[in-house]
C-alpha positions as CSV (number, residue, x, y, z in Angstrom):
1,M,0.2,0.1,0.1
2,M,1.3,3.2,-0.9
3,K,1.4,6.2,1.5
4,R,-0.5,9.2,0.4
5,P,1.4,12.7,0.0
6,C,1.4,14.9,2.8
7,P,-1.3,17.6,2.8
8,V,1.2,20.5,2.9
9,E,0.2,23.9,4.0
10,H,2.4,26.8,2.9
11,I,2.9,29.0,5.7
12,I,5.3,31.8,4.0
13,T,7.5,32.7,1.2
14,S,10.1,35.2,1.0
15,N,13.0,36.3,-1.1
16,Y,15.3,33.8,0.5
17,C,13.1,30.7,1.9
18,Q,9.7,29.0,2.0
19,L,8.4,27.6,5.0
20,S,5.6,24.8,4.8
21,V,3.8,22.5,7.2
22,C,1.9,19.2,7.3
23,M,-0.4,19.2,10.3
24,E,-1.0,15.5,10.2
25,C,2.7,14.7,10.4
26,K,3.3,18.0,12.5
27,I,6.6,18.6,10.4
28,V,7.7,22.1,9.3
29,N,9.8,22.1,6.1
30,L,12.0,24.8,5.7
31,N,13.5,25.4,1.9
32,I,16.2,27.4,1.0
33,P,16.0,27.3,-2.8
34,G,19.0,26.2,-4.4
35,R,20.9,25.5,-1.2
36,I,19.5,23.4,1.2
37,S,16.1,21.8,2.8
38,F,15.2,21.2,6.5
39,Q,12.6,19.4,8.3
40,F,11.8,19.9,12.0
41,E,9.2,18.5,14.4
42,L,7.0,21.3,15.4
43,Q,9.0,21.9,18.9
44,Q,12.2,21.9,17.2
45,F,11.0,24.4,14.7
46,F,9.7,26.7,17.7
47,E,12.6,26.6,19.6
48,I,14.7,27.5,16.5
49,A,12.3,30.2,15.5
50,D,12.8,31.8,18.8
51,A,16.3,31.4,18.7
52,F,16.5,33.2,15.5
53,N,14.1,35.6,16.7
54,K,16.3,36.7,19.7
55,A,19.3,36.8,17.7
56,S,17.7,39.1,15.3
57,Q,17.0,41.7,17.8
58,I,20.4,41.5,19.3
59,L,22.1,42.0,15.8
60,K,19.7,44.8,14.9
61,I,20.4,46.8,18.4
62,K,24.2,45.8,17.6
63,L,24.2,47.1,13.9
64,N,22.2,50.2,14.0
65,P,23.8,53.1,14.8
66,K,22.7,54.8,18.3
67,P,20.1,57.5,17.8
68,K,21.6,61.0,18.0
69,K,20.1,62.9,21.2
70,A,18.0,65.6,20.6
71,K,19.0,69.2,21.2
72,I,16.8,71.0,23.6
73,V,16.7,74.7,22.7
74,E,15.5,77.2,25.6
75,L,13.6,80.0,24.5
76,N,13.8,82.8,26.7
77,C,10.9,84.7,25.9
78,S,7.3,85.2,26.9
79,I,4.1,86.1,24.9
80,R,4.4,89.5,26.8
81,D,7.8,90.1,25.1
82,R,6.6,90.2,21.4
């Protein structure tokens, strides 16, 4: 008896990768076209995604220049001085 193909649900497609999932098997597929493909169990995927998210936040902070402090200009006049 042949196994039927997984009902794959596409989650996201970006310029660099595609993510899809088989909800029956609970497997997430990460495909980086022309490079490599990975299959993860859901819990593995969630932990890896959390790690990438944290790393992304850290890198954004480290790589973005610090915003310049705004100059405060004091005006020493009142409405009566006009």
